[in-house]
N, CA, C and O of each residue as an XYZ file, in Angstrom:
828
protein
N       0.783     -1.157      0.097
C       0.026     -0.018     -0.231
C       0.752      1.111     -0.161
O       0.171      2.124      0.227
N       2.105      1.180     -0.502
C       2.908      2.290     -0.691
C       2.101      3.349     -1.909
O       1.429      3.041     -2.893
N       2.483      4.641     -1.379
C       1.712      5.633     -2.169
C       2.532      6.208     -3.071
O       2.123      7.208     -3.662
N       3.894      5.667     -3.358
C       4.821      6.384     -4.115
C       4.466      6.451     -5.527
O       4.638      7.500     -6.148
N       4.009      5.465     -6.051
C       3.452      5.787     -7.637
C       2.025      6.689     -7.682
O       1.591      7.421     -8.572
N       1.576      6.403     -6.603
C       0.367      7.308     -6.572
C       0.456      8.889     -6.671
O      -0.260      9.551     -7.423
N       1.262      9.330     -5.963
C       1.769     10.802     -5.853
C       2.918     11.186     -6.422
O       3.323     12.334     -6.236
N       3.612     10.301     -7.193
C       5.057     10.612     -7.812
C       4.991     11.748     -8.567
O       6.011     12.435     -8.516
N       3.943     12.228     -9.375
C       4.014     13.299    -10.180
C       3.651     14.610     -9.630
O       3.619     15.615    -10.341
N       3.370     14.619     -8.338
C       3.137     15.859     -7.527
C       4.404     16.251     -6.569
O       4.948     15.376     -5.896
N       4.731     17.259     -6.548
C       5.909     17.783     -5.700
C       5.302     18.552     -4.655
O       5.975     18.559     -3.624
N       4.214     19.212     -4.610
C       3.543     20.023     -3.476
C       2.070     19.525     -3.232
O       1.231     19.492     -4.132
N       1.826     19.128     -1.893
C       0.758     18.644     -1.386
C       0.005     19.546     -0.441
O       0.404     19.498      0.722
N      -0.931     20.303     -0.680
C      -1.500     21.110      0.188
C      -2.217     20.405      1.367
O      -2.858     19.375      1.162
N      -2.111     20.955      2.602
C      -2.593     20.050      3.689
C      -3.506     21.072      4.392
O      -3.042     22.087      4.911
N      -4.835     20.770      4.392
C      -5.821     21.534      4.581
C      -6.937     21.073      5.844
O      -7.454     19.956      5.854
N      -7.175     21.979      6.754
C      -8.171     21.757      7.748
C      -9.353     22.483      7.310
O      -9.319     23.714      7.285
N     -10.633     21.696      6.883
C     -11.626     22.398      6.607
C     -12.749     22.293      7.654
O     -13.233     21.261      8.120
N     -13.101     23.728      7.963
C     -14.218     23.668      9.243
C     -15.520     23.933      8.654
O     -16.512     23.736      9.355
N     -15.680     24.431      7.237
C     -16.878     24.345      6.681
C     -17.025     23.627      5.375
O     -16.372     24.061      4.426
N     -17.813     22.563      5.199
C     -17.725     21.891      4.102
C     -18.188     22.347      2.975
O     -17.944     21.710      1.950
N     -18.983     23.589      2.915
C     -19.199     24.271      1.676
C     -18.100     24.999      0.992
O     -18.262     25.580     -0.080
N     -16.753     24.941      1.770
C     -15.712     25.448      1.090
C     -14.667     24.540      0.372
O     -13.636     24.812     -0.244
N     -15.269     23.412      0.655
C     -14.244     22.150      0.238
C     -14.159     22.040     -1.299
O     -13.083     21.871     -1.873
N     -15.329     22.142     -1.931
C     -15.211     22.137     -3.417
C     -14.765     23.228     -4.107
O     -13.964     23.067     -5.028
N     -15.155     24.302     -3.807
C     -14.530     25.545     -4.447
C     -13.003     25.597     -4.232
O     -12.256     25.917     -5.157
N     -12.569     25.295     -3.067
C     -11.113     25.253     -2.771
C     -10.480     24.133     -3.592
O      -9.417     24.445     -4.128
N     -10.893     22.975     -3.784
C     -10.437     21.912     -4.578
C     -10.213     22.463     -6.261
O      -9.224     22.351     -6.984
N     -11.552     23.089     -6.530
C     -11.501     23.501     -7.926
C     -10.364     24.561     -8.339
O      -9.732     24.587     -9.396
N     -10.259     25.477     -7.173
C      -9.311     26.415     -7.284
C      -7.831     25.988     -7.308
O      -6.998     26.591     -7.985
N      -7.543     24.931     -6.547
C      -6.351     24.370     -6.572
C      -6.095     23.694     -7.947
O      -5.012     23.776     -8.527
N      -7.141     23.041     -8.409
C      -6.912     22.246     -9.570
C      -6.569     23.276    -10.750
O      -5.625     23.013    -11.494
N      -7.330     24.459    -10.936
C      -7.256     25.326    -11.886
C      -6.005     26.220    -11.839
O      -5.661     26.993    -12.733
N      -5.267     25.971    -10.473
C      -3.887     26.665    -10.360
C      -2.752     25.903    -10.743
O      -1.635     26.401    -10.890
N      -3.105     24.330    -10.956
C      -2.126     23.736    -11.258
C      -1.598     22.688    -10.175
O      -0.509     22.119    -10.248
N      -2.425     22.542     -9.285
C      -2.020     21.396     -8.142
C      -3.200     20.587     -8.231
O      -4.317     21.090     -8.113
N      -3.004     19.259     -8.451
C      -3.829     18.360     -8.564
C      -4.282     17.257     -7.324
O      -5.138     16.376     -7.406
N      -3.471     17.583     -6.223
C      -3.591     16.833     -5.008
C      -4.034     17.594     -3.874
O      -3.771     18.796     -3.827
N      -4.748     16.970     -2.851
C      -4.963     17.669     -1.733
C      -5.049     16.854     -0.426
O      -5.726     15.826     -0.455
N      -4.507     17.167      0.579
C      -4.739     16.385      1.755
C      -5.546     17.071      2.768
O      -5.210     18.108      3.342
N      -6.902     16.257      2.990
C      -7.911     16.860      3.796
C      -7.689     16.412      5.311
O      -8.062     15.245      5.432
N      -7.326     16.812      6.213
C      -7.033     16.402      7.777
C      -8.105     16.202      8.293
O      -9.067     16.925      8.032
N      -8.186     15.133      9.177
C      -9.269     14.732      9.931
C      -9.031     15.489     11.542
O      -8.816     14.830     12.559
N      -9.113     16.789     11.502
C      -8.809     17.538     12.562
C     -10.112     18.531     12.895
O     -10.095     19.391     13.776
N     -11.231     18.248     12.032
C     -12.374     19.057     11.920
C     -13.597     18.057     11.995
O     -13.532     16.885     11.624
N     -14.765     18.691     12.543
C     -16.119     17.896     12.391
C     -16.427     17.435     10.977
O     -16.834     16.310     10.688
N     -16.170     18.501     10.061
C     -16.562     18.285      8.447
C     -15.651     18.016      7.599
O     -15.677     18.395      6.428
N     -14.341     17.016      8.356
C     -13.302     16.658      7.507
C     -13.851     15.487      6.667
O     -13.518     15.491      5.481
N     -14.598     14.541      7.078
C     -15.216     13.390      6.293
C     -16.086     14.059      5.219
O     -15.931     13.779      4.031
N     -17.042     14.983      5.660
C     -17.974     15.294      4.515
C     -17.302     16.162      3.612
O     -17.753     16.232      2.469
N     -16.241     16.878      3.937
C     -15.141     17.562      2.864
C     -14.770     16.658      1.856
O     -15.051     16.762      0.662
N     -13.962     15.543      2.532
C     -13.244     14.611      1.446
C     -14.505     14.073      0.794
O     -14.382     14.208     -0.423
N     -15.578     13.561      1.086
C     -16.527     12.906      0.357
C     -17.033     14.142     -0.743
O     -17.069     13.832     -1.933
N     -17.334     15.220     -0.431
C     -17.801     16.432     -1.437
C     -16.522     16.555     -2.630
O     -16.785     16.772     -3.812
N     -15.298     16.405     -2.186
C     -14.258     16.774     -3.275
C     -14.212     15.473     -4.189
O     -14.063     15.451     -5.411
N     -14.371     14.414     -3.343
C     -14.113     13.087     -4.216
C     -15.247     12.990     -5.176
O     -15.049     12.366     -6.218
N     -16.515     13.577     -4.936
C     -17.841     13.324     -5.771
C     -17.700     14.334     -6.725
O     -17.759     14.007     -7.910
N     -17.508     15.622     -6.390
C     -17.653     16.805     -7.230
C     -16.533     17.124     -8.018
O     -16.708     17.768     -9.053
N     -15.123     16.675     -7.590
C     -13.977     17.193     -8.438
C     -13.157     15.916     -8.545
O     -12.105     15.765     -7.923
N     -13.754     14.872     -9.476
C     -12.967     13.701     -9.517
C     -11.460     13.751    -10.150
O     -10.683     12.798    -10.083
N     -11.181     14.917    -10.733
C      -9.834     14.978    -11.167
C      -8.758     15.365    -10.087
O      -7.538     15.338    -10.252
N      -9.418     15.721     -8.982
C      -8.567     16.026     -7.847
C      -8.099     14.588     -7.130
O      -8.957     13.730     -6.925
N      -6.794     14.376     -6.782
C      -6.436     13.377     -6.146
C      -6.624     13.651     -4.600
O      -5.841     14.387     -4.000
N      -7.564     13.108     -4.052
C      -8.040     13.607     -2.754
C      -7.626     12.508     -1.610
O      -7.872     11.305     -1.705
N      -6.902     13.182     -0.428
C      -6.368     12.117      0.514
C      -6.821     12.671      1.891
O      -7.145     13.835      2.124
N      -6.787     11.645      2.749
C      -7.156     12.013      4.089
C      -6.042     12.049      4.918
O      -5.309     11.060      4.926
N      -5.758     13.087      5.674
C      -4.669     13.240      6.727
C      -4.996     13.349      8.024
O      -6.144     13.671      8.330
N      -3.976     13.082      9.035
C      -4.127     13.052     10.606
C      -4.626     11.745     10.643
O      -5.522     11.638     11.481
N      -4.354     10.641      9.997
C      -5.024      9.386     10.576
C      -4.272      8.928     11.645
O      -3.043      8.951     11.586
N      -5.000      8.420     12.835
C      -4.357      8.191     14.133
C      -4.950      6.845     14.345
O      -4.217      5.922     14.700
N      -6.306      6.649     14.142
C      -6.668      5.236     14.412
C      -7.137      4.285     13.360
O      -7.646      4.771     12.350
N      -7.040      3.127     13.461
C      -7.280      2.206     12.453
C      -8.817      2.505     11.883
O      -9.200      2.567     10.714
N      -9.486      2.652     12.998
C     -11.063      2.694     12.243
C     -11.359      3.835     11.217
O     -12.306      3.883     10.433
N     -10.378      4.720     11.380
C     -10.370      5.787     10.485
C     -10.152      5.733      9.058
O     -10.493      6.548      8.201
N      -9.522      4.629      8.940
C      -9.166      3.985      7.555
C     -10.534      3.588      6.668
O     -10.638      3.736      5.451
N     -11.470      3.096      7.493
C     -12.498      2.753      6.886
C     -13.399      3.807      6.484
O     -14.048      3.769      5.440
N     -13.437      4.908      7.463
C     -14.181      6.089      7.414
C     -13.739      6.816      6.090
O     -14.515      7.200      5.216
N     -12.456      6.936      6.080
C     -11.891      7.651      4.738
C     -11.976      7.033      3.399
O     -12.094      7.593      2.310
N     -11.894      5.748      3.686
C     -12.032      4.863      2.306
C     -13.633      4.968      2.054
O     -13.939      5.168      0.879
N     -14.523      4.881      2.832
C     -15.877      5.041      2.469
C     -16.404      6.476      1.946
O     -17.413      6.659      1.265
N     -15.548      7.399      2.391
C     -15.920      8.822      1.878
C     -15.166      9.274      0.825
O     -15.189     10.456      0.482
N     -14.425      8.341      0.220
C     -13.789      8.369     -1.176
C     -12.397      8.941     -1.471
O     -11.961      9.375     -2.537
N     -11.702      8.819     -0.068
C     -10.461      9.187     -0.046
C      -9.526      8.109     -0.869
O      -9.661      6.890     -0.758
N      -8.515      8.786     -1.748
C      -7.589      7.735     -2.617
C      -6.395      7.673     -2.087
O      -5.550      7.146     -2.811
N      -6.009      8.079     -0.949
C      -4.813      7.746      0.081
C      -4.909      8.437      1.380
O      -5.697      9.353      1.616
N      -4.168      8.005      2.096
C      -4.109      8.290      3.593
C      -2.961      8.749      4.189
O      -1.947      8.194      3.767
N      -2.777      9.669      5.120
C      -1.484     10.177      5.594
C      -1.671     10.288      6.902
O      -2.644     10.885      7.364
N      -0.664      9.668      7.707
C      -0.613      9.790      9.128
C       1.054     10.558      9.638
O       2.092     10.584      8.976
N       0.807     11.088     10.957
C       1.936     11.647     11.297
C       2.833     10.618     11.850
O       4.014     10.921     12.019
N       2.402      9.401     12.161
C       3.291      8.345     12.618
C       2.775      6.981     12.121
O       2.202      6.968     11.032
N       2.917      5.860     12.791
C       2.450      4.721     12.206
C       2.317      3.715     13.451
O       2.946      3.952     14.482
N       1.536      2.654     13.344
C       1.257      1.535     14.148
C       0.957      0.311     13.304
O       0.559      0.417     12.144
N       1.154     -0.850     13.905
C       0.720     -1.921     13.361
C      -0.744     -2.026     12.861
O      -1.060     -2.390     11.729
N      -1.524     -1.692     13.765
C      -2.929     -1.446     13.465
C      -3.294     -0.458     12.197
O      -4.054     -0.851     11.312
N      -2.822      0.580     12.177
C      -2.737      1.520     11.013
C      -2.265      0.902      9.726
O      -2.920      1.014      8.689
N      -1.266      0.329      9.787
C      -0.566     -0.635      8.550
C      -1.392     -1.667      8.095
O      -1.518     -1.869      6.888
N      -2.023     -2.406      9.016
C      -2.896     -3.564      8.804
C      -4.075     -2.917      8.223
O      -4.502     -3.433      7.190
N      -4.689     -1.882      8.684
C      -5.911     -1.301      8.148
C      -5.868     -0.881      6.767
O      -6.710     -1.186      5.922
N      -4.813     -0.142      6.574
C      -4.612      0.201      5.299
C      -4.595     -0.681      4.240
O      -5.186     -0.355      3.211
N      -3.879     -2.011      4.322
C      -3.763     -3.196      3.875
C      -5.137     -3.632      3.643
O      -5.489     -3.854      2.484
N      -5.910     -3.772      4.560
C      -7.193     -4.330      4.547
C      -8.141     -3.557      3.624
O      -9.002     -4.214      3.039
N      -8.079     -2.252      3.432
C      -8.808     -1.496      2.883
C      -8.107     -1.067      1.310
O      -8.641     -0.375      0.443
N      -6.962     -1.617      1.275
C      -6.085     -1.548     -0.089
C      -6.093      0.059     -0.122
O      -6.666      0.444     -1.141
N      -5.693      0.974      0.575
C      -5.786      2.276      0.521
C      -4.288      2.813      0.573
O      -3.666      2.716      1.630
N      -3.782      3.301     -0.404
C      -2.413      3.689     -0.397
C      -2.305      4.717      0.759
O      -3.110      5.623      0.970
N      -1.010      4.397      1.591
C      -1.062      5.101      2.952
C       0.322      5.500      2.917
O       1.187      4.746      2.472
N       0.611      6.835      3.436
C       1.976      7.466      3.841
C       2.271      7.747      5.335
O       2.116      8.846      5.868
N       2.717      6.622      5.949
C       2.932      6.868      7.566
C       3.923      7.422      7.927
O       4.856      7.295      7.135
N       4.177      8.133      9.011
C       5.206      9.012      9.378
C       6.218      8.167     10.180
O       6.014      7.156     10.852
N       7.647      9.008      9.875
C       8.964      8.494     10.753
C       9.545      9.651     10.890
O       9.428     10.616     10.134
N      10.297      9.561     12.029
C      11.238     10.762     12.283
C      12.643     10.112     12.984
O      13.461     10.818     13.574
N      12.755      8.912     12.846
C      14.027      8.296     13.348
C      14.545      7.183     12.411
O      13.694      6.547     11.790
N      15.757      6.900     12.255
C      16.170      5.656     11.184
C      15.566      4.680     11.460
O      15.070      4.047     10.528
N      15.360      4.131     13.053
C      14.778      3.089     13.278
C      13.330      2.830     12.563
O      13.021      1.834     11.910
N      12.525      3.964     12.847
C      11.038      4.024     12.106
C      11.130      4.042     10.595
O      10.254      3.428      9.987
N      12.120      4.695      9.876
C      12.291      4.637      8.569
C      12.675      3.371      8.224
O      12.085      2.922      7.242
N      13.623      2.542      8.825
C      13.851      1.117      8.513
C      12.695      0.004      8.754
O      12.517     -1.058      8.159
N      11.996      0.568      9.779
C      10.777     -0.649     10.073
C       9.693     -0.320      8.965
O       9.094     -1.298      8.518
N       9.387      0.831      8.500
C       8.454      1.097      7.564
C       8.929      0.442      6.094
O       8.221     -0.278      5.390
N      10.287      0.864      5.807
C      10.650      0.075      4.571
C      10.509     -1.387      4.669
O      10.217     -1.976      3.629
N      10.677     -2.102      5.803
C      10.590     -3.575      5.997
C       9.016     -3.861      5.629
O       8.705     -4.880      5.012
N       8.197     -3.046      5.984
C       6.804     -3.213      5.612
C       6.427     -2.911      4.241
O       5.327     -3.349      3.902
N       7.119     -2.237      3.343
C       7.063     -2.020      2.036
C       6.686     -0.583      1.799
O       6.282     -0.267      0.680
N       6.775      0.244      2.678
C       6.616      1.672      2.596
C       7.869      2.583      2.186
O       8.587      2.989      3.100
N       8.138      2.891      1.001
C       9.279      3.354      0.609
C       8.981      4.798      0.701
O       9.938      5.479      1.072
N       7.603      5.586      0.388
C       7.494      6.857      0.763
C       6.923      6.964      2.068
O       5.986      6.255      2.438
N       7.521      7.918      2.837
C       6.992      8.349      4.407
C       6.897      9.637      4.328
O       7.329     10.359      3.429
N       6.256      9.970      5.392
C       5.933     11.199      5.838
C       6.827     11.633      6.889
O       6.854     10.948      7.911
N       7.719     12.874      6.790
C       8.588     13.270      7.861
C       7.848     14.331      8.365
O       7.689     15.342      7.681
N       7.359     14.221      9.520
C       6.653     15.102     10.487
C       7.040     15.017     11.803
O       7.160     13.909     12.327
N       7.289     16.196     12.510
C       7.287     17.648     12.051
C       8.296     17.811     11.347
O       9.349     17.476     11.890
N       8.374     18.268     10.168
C       9.796     18.255      9.617
C      10.745     19.387     10.248
O      11.874     19.049     10.602
N      10.368     20.583     10.384
C      11.187     21.661     10.872
C      11.792     21.364     12.294
O      12.951     21.628     12.613
N      10.864     20.787     13.091
C      11.175     20.680     14.433
C      11.904     19.253     14.674
O      12.450     18.988     15.746
N      11.867     18.466     13.709
C      12.431     17.131     13.792
C      13.740     16.795     13.174
O      14.223     15.671     13.035
N      14.309     18.097     12.776
C      15.621     18.189     12.012
C      15.738     18.623     10.743
O      16.843     18.836     10.244
N      14.593     18.799     10.088
C      14.545     19.475      8.801
C      15.465     18.834      7.758
O      15.680     17.627      7.656
N      16.002     19.852      6.962
C      16.888     19.505      5.941
C      18.271     18.708      6.327
O      18.745     17.757      5.705
N      18.758     19.279      7.413
C      20.168     18.547      7.578
C      19.782     17.128      8.101
O      20.586     16.222      7.881
N      18.779     16.883      8.685
C      18.471     15.358      9.079
C      18.132     14.414      7.862
O      18.416     13.216      7.883
N      17.497     15.041      6.780
C      17.099     14.249      5.753
C      18.334     14.011      4.720
O      18.373     13.073      3.923
N      19.307     14.983      4.859
C      20.429     14.853      4.143
C      21.444     13.720      4.740
O      22.222     13.010      4.101
N      21.215     13.754      6.132
C      22.215     12.819      6.868
C      21.890     11.340      6.777
O      22.742     10.464      6.920
N      20.508     11.096      6.511
C      20.242      9.768      6.202
C      20.075      9.205      4.815
O      19.809      8.036      4.536
N      20.293     10.316      3.899
C      20.372      9.785      2.352
C      21.090      8.619      2.018
O      20.699      7.561      1.524
N      22.377      9.050      2.427
C      23.341      7.837      2.283
C      23.192      6.528      2.813
O      23.297      5.583      2.030
N      22.952      6.307      4.073
C      22.769      5.218      4.850
C      21.499      4.488      4.702
O      21.383      3.302      5.011
N      20.515      5.239      4.210
C      19.218      4.681      3.834
C      18.557      5.408      2.636
O      17.597      6.176      2.695
N      19.263      5.017      1.516
C      18.979      5.525      0.242
C      17.490      5.070     -0.469
O      16.946      5.699     -1.376
N      16.969      3.829      0.165
C      15.805      3.525     -0.478
C      14.595      4.339     -0.079
O      13.579      4.302     -0.773
N      14.659      4.956      0.846
C      13.638      5.798      1.594
C      13.440      7.112      0.809
O      14.408      7.775      0.436
N      11.978      7.523      0.535
C      11.779      8.650     -0.002
C      10.990      9.426      1.161
O      10.524      8.735      2.068
N      10.823     10.724      1.192
C       9.830     11.346      2.071
C       9.079     12.562      1.559
O       9.481     13.282      0.645
N       7.916     12.725      2.257
C       7.084     13.938      1.978
C       7.133     14.692      3.509
O       6.413     14.384      4.459
N       8.152     15.740      3.494
C       8.349     16.424      4.767
C       7.008     17.381      4.913
O       6.566     17.985      3.936
N       6.448     17.455      6.124
C       5.573     18.451      6.434
C       5.583     18.824      7.832
O       5.872     18.041      8.737
N       5.228     20.162      8.005
C       5.210     20.712      9.270
C       6.523     22.049      9.465
O       7.750     21.954      9.502
N       5.730     23.083      9.546
C       6.675     24.408      9.635
C       7.345     24.720      8.310
O       8.462     25.237      8.307
N       6.667     24.407      7.110
C       7.503     24.475      5.926
C       6.741     25.606      5.244
O       5.515     25.572      5.142
N       7.473     26.592      4.787
C       7.146     27.714      3.971
C       7.499     27.313      2.644
O       8.184     26.318      2.409
N       6.909     28.288      1.541
C       7.468     28.383      0.292
C       8.986     28.261     -0.087
O       9.565     27.479     -0.842
N       9.445     29.322      0.711
C      10.916     29.274      0.458
C      11.738     27.900      0.965
O      12.620     27.308      0.343
N      11.171     27.569      2.305
C      11.645     26.177      2.578
C      11.571     25.025      1.841
O      12.406     24.121      1.793
N      10.296     25.129      1.145
C       9.840     23.947      0.456
C      10.691     23.714     -1.006
O      10.883     22.655     -1.605
N      11.106     25.023     -1.339
C      11.947     24.741     -2.772
C      13.352     24.191     -2.213
O      14.046     23.666     -3.085
N      13.847     24.214     -1.035
C      15.076     23.728     -0.594
C      14.861     22.116     -0.276
O      15.594     21.180     -0.593
N      13.797     22.106      0.348
C      13.346     20.565      0.459
C      13.339     19.613     -0.653
O      13.652     18.423     -0.668
N      12.864     20.483     -1.695
C      12.419     19.630     -3.140
C      13.780     19.583     -3.748
O      13.791     18.968     -4.814
N      14.886     20.043     -3.380
C      16.310     19.942     -3.968
C      16.982     18.727     -3.395
O      18.035     18.272     -3.840
N      16.353     18.259     -2.441
C      16.985     16.896     -1.982
C      16.542     15.647     -2.699
O      15.375     15.454     -3.038
N      17.556     14.793     -2.916
C      17.337     13.724     -3.751
C      16.289     12.528     -3.200
O      15.740     11.680     -3.904
N      16.167     12.696     -1.751
C      15.194     11.788     -1.138
C      14.003     12.436     -0.770
O      13.364     11.904      0.138
N      13.535     13.525     -1.299
C      12.233     14.143     -1.022
C      11.550     13.973     -2.326
O      12.132     14.377     -3.332
N      10.397     13.429     -2.426
C       9.517     13.295     -3.368
C       8.448     14.454     -3.545
O       7.961     14.864     -4.599
N       8.235     14.826     -2.400
C       7.200     16.069     -2.294
C       6.982     16.626     -1.110
O       7.382     15.997     -0.131
N       6.392     17.753     -0.928
C       6.549     18.515      0.225
C       4.894     18.821      0.732
O       4.075     19.177     -0.115
N       4.566     18.678      1.919
C       3.288     19.086      2.272
C       3.253     20.094      3.249
O       3.956     20.044      4.257
N       2.403     21.084      2.981
C       2.253     22.443      3.671
C       0.741     23.012      3.741
O      -0.142     22.668      2.956
N       0.619     23.693      4.524
C      -0.591     24.804      4.710
C      -0.445     26.178      4.269
O      -1.411     26.938      4.222
N       0.903     26.571      3.896
C       1.088     27.834      3.527
C       0.242     28.195      2.183
O       0.041     29.354      1.820
N      -0.186     27.140      1.555
C      -0.868     27.712      0.207
C      -2.459     27.931      0.406
O      -3.217     28.529     -0.358
N      -2.789     27.255      1.699
C      -4.317     27.610      2.081
C      -4.352     27.894      3.279
O      -4.811     27.091      4.092
N      -3.855     29.149      3.657
C      -3.854     29.756      5.109
C      -5.421     29.801      5.598
O      -6.368     30.009      4.839
N      -5.500     29.601      6.807
C      -6.799     29.335      7.325
C      -7.746     30.642      7.448
O      -8.969     30.572      7.565
N      -7.013     31.831      7.406
C      -7.836     33.109      7.263
C      -8.386     33.385      5.986
O      -9.531     33.821      5.860
N      -7.477     33.107      4.844
C      -8.013     33.176      3.494
C      -9.270     32.226      3.225
O     -10.292     32.560      2.626
N      -8.963     30.834      3.849
C      -9.909     29.759      3.527
C     -11.411     30.246      4.173
O     -12.478     30.190      3.561
N     -11.218     30.741      5.574
C     -12.476     30.951      6.233
C     -13.212     32.226      5.427
O     -14.441     32.289      5.472
N     -12.548     33.117      4.781
C     -13.129     34.462      4.162
C     -13.492     33.932      2.844
O     -14.237     34.601      2.128
N     -12.969     32.619      2.389
C     -13.417     32.345      0.874
C     -12.842     33.122     -0.166
O     -13.380     33.395     -1.239
N     -11.455     33.537      0.312
C     -10.678     34.383     -0.595
C      -9.942     33.522     -1.735
O      -8.718     33.506     -1.858
N     -10.852     32.793     -2.573
C     -10.026     31.969     -3.531
C      -9.205     32.661     -4.569
O      -8.517     31.912     -5.263
N      -9.150     33.762     -4.779
C      -8.405     34.597     -5.626
C      -6.952     34.334     -5.202
O      -6.060     33.876     -5.916
N      -6.866     34.719     -3.864
C      -5.439     34.895     -3.416
C      -4.835     33.502     -3.140
O      -3.635     33.288     -3.306
N      -5.808     32.449     -2.662
C      -5.543     31.059     -2.549
C      -4.802     30.469     -3.914
O      -3.766     29.806     -3.959
N      -5.697     30.936     -5.079
C      -5.445     30.528     -6.306
C      -4.036     31.176     -6.723
O      -3.307     30.569     -7.509
N      -3.684     32.351     -6.214
C      -2.373     32.940     -6.589
C      -1.198     32.025     -5.823
O      -0.142     31.725     -6.380
N      -1.534     31.645     -4.512
C      -0.524     30.953     -3.835
C      -0.257     29.713     -4.355
O       0.843     29.160     -4.357
N      -1.353     29.260     -4.824
C      -1.259     27.955     -5.355
C      -0.541     27.728     -6.780
O       0.059     26.714     -7.135
N      -0.727     28.817     -7.451
C      -0.006     29.068     -8.912
C       1.349     29.071     -8.648
O       2.141     28.439     -9.347
N       1.749     29.874     -7.491
C       3.064     30.147     -7.426
C       3.858     28.620     -6.577
O       5.060     28.383     -6.701
N       3.071     27.891     -5.895
C       3.723     26.761     -5.454
C       3.831     25.665     -6.516
O       4.667     24.764     -6.450
N       2.899     25.801     -7.537
C       2.742     24.703     -8.524
C       4.193     24.714     -9.424
O       4.613     23.786    -10.115
N       4.775     25.928     -9.226
C       6.178     25.948    -10.132
C       7.287     25.488     -9.137
O       8.412     25.242     -9.573
N       7.066     25.394     -8.120
C       8.350     24.794     -7.082
C       8.810     23.481     -7.572
O       8.025     22.638     -8.007
N      10.039     23.319     -7.503
C      10.574     21.862     -8.014
C      10.233     21.389     -9.435
O      10.288     20.211     -9.790
N       9.897     22.361    -10.164
C       9.673     21.921    -11.817
C      11.033     21.772    -12.402
O      11.164     21.459    -13.585
């Protein structure tokens, strides 16, 4: 259930917490029109599952994923909602088994060499590195590139547009997740013009 092939064409993954399901579809349409074809909707709000379902149904060209997966039962919830991949800040045997049961591409989190190797042994080449900046950032990823060359990462957490470009220059970084593209204040205000401009700029990173 490694997600490498599924997300390999994307370098930037907007990570979004949606408090109002009515904003989900116009947000996804804005991102898609601005050149970003993937979104990670986090399970941090009561409307998250409804938002995933709305985007999966109404914007089928958007690769819609579910983030902040923490419990095995959430795998079935997001799979039923139409998520095409799932992301977790960490991993557990229960989460990995649930992803396999539902055949849902999964990006589990790792922040130590031991965690990275354990996930590689379970078949997960692409891993989330979170919280990226707090956990060592670019220096950490550079330091493990040679001893663990099989692993690739999607760093997320504390990343700005400027930092994203630096991360994307690393050979073991497949993509970068971030919320700078969809700031909560702009999303709450429904300011899709400004979000679209941020997304268009982000779409050029790492190209």
